[in-house]
N, C-alpha and C positions, 0 to 999 in steps of 0.2 A: 582578677578574672571576671569576665562578664557572663552571668548565668541567667537563663530564662526558664522559669517554670511555666507549664502550660496545662490548663484544664478547660474542658468544654462543658463539664457537668457539675463540678463541685462549686460551692459558694466561695467567694473571694477570701473569707476569713476562716476557711476550713482549718481545724485544729492541726491536723497532720501537715498539710501543705504550707499554710501561712505562718502559723504560730511556732511550729517546731522546726520545719525545714528552712523556709525562706528567712525567717527571723534569725535563725542561727547562722546561715550563710552570709547574711548582710553585714555581719561583724567584720568579715575579711574580704568580701567581694561586692561587686556591683550586681544587684539582684532585681530582676523584673518578673512580674507574674501576669500572664495573659489569662483573662477570665471571659466568661460569656453570660453575664447576669443582668445586663441592661442598666447597671447602676452608675456607669460613667467611670472616667479615669480618676485616679488619685494617688497620692504618695502617703504611705503609712508605714511607720517603723523603718523608715529609710528604704522602703521597698516600693518600686514604681509599679502600680497596678494599671494594666491596660485592658479596657473592656471592648470586646468586639461585638457587643450587643447580644441580646437574647432573642432567639426566634421561636415562634410557637410550634409545638409538635416535635415528637421524637425523631422523625425522619429529617426534618429541617436541621435539627441539631447534629445528626450524624453526617449529613452530606454538606450542608451549606455552612454551618457554624465551624466545622472542622477546617474547611477551606479558608475561612476568615482567620482562624488561628494560625494556619500555615503561612499565609501572606504576611501577617503581622510578625511572625517569628523570623521570617526572612528579612524584613525591614530592620529588625533589631540587630541582626548579624552578631549574635552572641558566640562566645567560645564554647559554651556547653548548654544543651537543651535537656530539660527534665520534664517528662509528661506523665500525667496521672490517670488517664482514661483509656480503656481498651479501644474506643472508637478513634483515638488519635494514633494508633499503631501505624496506619498507612501514612500519616503525616510524619511520624518519626522515621519511617523508611525513606520518605522523600528527602528529608533533611540529611539523612545518611548519604544519599546519592549526591548531595551538594557538598559532601566532605565534612559535615558537622559531627561533633561528638554528641551522642544521644543516649540518655538513660530513661528506661521505662520503670515507673513506680507501680508495681502490681499490688493494689490494695486488696483484691479478692482473687479467688480461684474462679475465673469467669466461666469455664465450661460447666462447673458444678453449680454456679450461681444461676446460669441459664435454666438448668433443670428445675429450679424452684420458682420460676416466674409464673404467677397465678393467671396471667392473661394469655398464656400460650397453652395449646392442647399438648398432650403427651408426645404425639408423633413429631409435631413441629419443634418442641423443645429438644427432643433427641437428635433430630437432624441438625439444628442450629448448633447445639453443643458439640457434636462430633466434628462439624465443619470448622468451628472456631478452634477446636483443639488441633486440627491439622494446620490451620493458619498460624497458630502459635509456634508450631514446630518449624515452620518456614521463617517466621519473622524474628522470634526471640534471639536466635544465634547471631543476628546481624547487628544488634545493638551493642554499644560499648560496655554497658552494664545494666544489671537488673537489681532493683531494690524491692523487697517484699515486706508486707506488713506482719507476716507470721512465719515461724520456722517451717511449717508444713508446705507453704507456698514456695519458700526458698528451696526446700529439698526437691520440689517438682521442677523448678526452673534451672537448678544446678545441672540437671541432665542435658539442658539445651544451651546453657551459657555459663561458663566457668566463673565469670565475673558477676556472681550473684551473692548478695548479702541480705540479711533481714534487719530492718529497723522497726522494732515493735512499737505499738502505740501506748507506751507507758506514760503515766502522769509526769509532768514536769516537777522536779524537786521543789518542794515548798508550796505547791498550789493546793495540796490537800492537808495543810498543816492543821493540827487539832490542839495546839498548845493551850489555847484560851477557851476551849469548850468545856461546859459543865455537863458531864455525862449523866448526872442525876436528873437533869431537866430534859433529857432527850426524849422525844416522842417515839412510840413504837411504829417505826416506818422503814420501808426499804426504798431506796432511790435508784432508778435506772437512768443513766445519762448516755445519750448517743442517738444515732438514727433509729427510729422506731419502725420496725417492719416485721412481717410474718417470718421472713427468713432468719431473723435474729430471735425467734421464739418469744416474741412479746406476749402472745396469747397464752402460752404455757406459763410464763412468769406471773401474769395477772391471775390466772386460774389457781396457781399454787398458793396464793394468799388465803384462799378459802379453806385450805387444809390446815392452816395454823390454828392453834387453840387460844391464841391471844388476839386482842383487838388491834391488829396490825394493818397499816395502809401501805400501798405502793405509790410512789411518786414517779412520774415519767417526765424526764426533761429532754426534749429533742423534737425533731420534726417527723411527722408521720409520712411514710412513703405512699400510703394508700388511705384515701378519705374514709372508706367504709370501715377500715380498721380503727380509725380514730373514733368514729361514732360508737362502734361496738365496745371499745375499751374505756371510753370516757366515764361511763357510769361506775366503773369498778375502781378507777384510780384517780389521783389528782394530777392534772397536767400542769407543767411549769413552762 
């Protein structure tokens, strides 16, 4: 089977998309991944990565980049399309009209996520969140299947599409092996790995370290979604 994954916002080597989903599928299928990061085309782990280039600005990404993703998807003429960003929902619907099999991978509960956006005022957040919720009710039932990242998001989408399952972001077996570690030499530290943002309570995690009665440090491994958040927390933790 020829399968194409599509993302307009995630990095090409995203753990969930590339390492877990695409790399697993390529064992039995022909897999391609459409990205928009400006790093060019390449073949990695037997996966064909196709770059539609990165445009500056959020609006360009939502309107122009998504159109590039759609055109490239049509060129590939795959048996199944699997997309990972809410902004690609219209693209998914257009592919459905072309008779394609389309799956939406819902990483987040978008209406709730919108309510946490720091750059939007309260009224704007509420309007956009409710509008998107209505749009979901229209679009989600039209897809062949929905994959979610958590059980709670699965329960939400099951009401709209019976072909909904959750594939949680658990570690790959063996990647956290501790067989050779000497626990007596371990430092007193806590490590957070993943996207670093206010919505994921990074500020609360950093502040909680000061309540400990031991000399414990927190290490943050990941990319900050907001620059001011990076400056604010850099002095409290060690960045990897």
